[in-house]
N, C-alpha and C positions, 0 to 999 in steps of 0.2 A: 488306411484302414477301413476295413468293411466289416458289415454284419448286421444283427439286430438286436434291438432291446425289446425284452419282453414286457408287456404290461405288469403292473403291480396283482399280486395273486390276492390280496386283500386291499380293497379300495374303500378309503373312508373320505367324504367330503369334507374339506379343510385341513386334511392331514397332508404335509409335504413330504417329497421323496427327493433325497439327494443321492446322484450317482456320478461315478467320475470314471476316467479312462473309457468311455464307452466307444464302440466303433462308428466311425463316420467315414463318408466319400467326399471329397472336396468336389465343389460345384465348378467343373472346367469351363462350362460356359459364362458362368459367374466371373471368373478369373478373367477371361479372353475380353469380356466387355470392361472390366476395370483397367487393363493395361492397353485396351483399344488394339488388341492384336487381329490383325486381318487373316482371312483363311489362307489367302496365297500371298507370298511374298518372294521376292528376289533373294532376300536374306534370311530365308526359311530355315536352312540348316544351323546357321549360327545362333538365331534366337532360339531354336528349339533347344539346343545344348544348354545354352543359359537357362530356360524354363525348366529343363529336366533337373538341372543342378539345384535350381531354387525350390523345386517341390520335394526334392529329398532331403534338403536342409530343412523345409517346414515340416515334413513328417516327424524328422527328431526331435522337434521343439513342441509341437502340438500336445497339449495335455487338457483334454476335454473334461468337464464337469458343468452340471446342472442341477439344479432345483426347481421343481414345478409342483404344481397343487391344482385341484379343482375345487371351487368354492362356490357358495350358495350366493345368490346375487345379493341378498341383502348384507353379505359381510364386505361387500365392495362397492365404490361408487356406480349408481346404476346407469350414469350416462356414458359408461364405457361402451355398453353393448346393451342398448335397450332391446327389451324383449325376449333376452336369452333366459333360459332356466337357470343355468349355471354358467361361472366363467372360469378357463384355465388361464392360469399364469405360469410363466416361465422365466427363468435367468439361465444363460446359457455362455460359457466363456471358454477360451482355448488356452487360459493362463497369460502370464507376462515373458514366458521366455523368448518366444518368437518378435515380440515388439521389442525387447532389449537389443536382439541380434540387429533388427532393422536399424535401430539408434546406432550401434556399433558400425554398421556399415555406412551410415550417414555421416557419422564422425570423420570416418576415413575416407570420406568423398566416393565412396563404391556406390553410385546413385543407381545404377541399374540393377546391381544385386539388392539394394534396399527396395526400390520400386517392385522387382519381381518377388521377394520375398514377403512383402507386405500385401500384395495382390494375393498370393496364395493364402495367408494369414486369412483375409477376409473371405476368400472362397471355402476354406476349412470351417470357418465360423458358421456361415450359410449352410454348410453341410450338416454341422451340429445342430443348429436350429431347425432344420427340415428333419432330422433324426426325433426331436424331442416334440415336434409339431406331430410327426405321425403317432407317437406315443400317446400323445392327448387324443388323436382320433380313434384310436384303439380303445382307449379307457372311456371315451365318451360313449362308444358302443356298448362297453360293458355295463355302462349305467342307464342304457335304453334310449341314447339320444345320438345326435350327430352333431360334429364339429364345424363351425364355420370358419371363414377366413381370418388369419391370422394378422394382428396389426402391433404396432409398436408405439411407444410414446414418441412425439415428435413428428409423427406423420398425420396428415390431415387435420382434424379438430382435436385429435389427442394431445394434450399440451406434455411438452417434455419434462416439465417439472413433477408430473405423476409418477415418473421414474421412482422419486423417493417413497411413495406408497408402496410400490413392487418390491423395492430394496427391503422395505422393513418388513413386509408381511412375507416374504420369503427368506428373511434371514440371510442376506447375501454375504454376510462377514463369513459365512461357512465357505463360499467359494473365494474369499480374497478380494470380493469386489466391493469398492466405495465410490462415491460421488463425489464429483468436484463441486464447485460452488456453482457453476453454470449446468448442474445436473448431468453432465457427461459420467459414463462409467470408467473406472480405471480398475484393471486393465481396459485399454482399448477396443482389444478383440474379444469384446463381450456385447450381449444383446438380451433385452428385455423384450418380451411380447405376451399378448392376451389373446385368447380365442373365445367365442360364444358358443354355448353348447345348449341345443335346443331339443327337447323331447320329442321324441317320434309320437305323432298323433296316436293316441290309444295306448301308448305304453306308460307305466308308473315308474316313477324313479327308483333304482335299484342300488344297494349298496353292496360290497362283498367283504 
């Protein structure tokens, strides 16, 4: 899947947007890192056949969906992105169909197929995350600001337990996402993240 998602025509702080079946491109380099595929291999032709089969299967199972919004910093914990004028939050998923297929391969001990399909699932999620991150960058510009680097709970000093705040703030049930007792998202091929947004010096905040 490829293409571009357009920013919201009417942008209101604190308002969320739900989108589904949006076009994405799987991150091939991300996939290669996951399966530790070397650029050159004596078994290149065989592994490439298996990879091509896996990506076609993945494409048929991916169901992209996301919820995102841009919020005033006083509506969210300030320690997430100190100094930000606004904070963008997003939840992204490719659904559970691919995950169920991986589980089916595992049950029948088709481990290579399971590994490759799971790798493509992660690559498609990364592609979906990048698409929404780019969308937040475009909308940040419409607000008169610039978007900083994205981060997810569980990385660095951002505790994984803060997933609960994002899940509740964005109403994750619309995507069919729930949290486990250990704060992991289900379906597994889902990602939450936030971005700081800083107003350009001399610019006034704008809403559309």
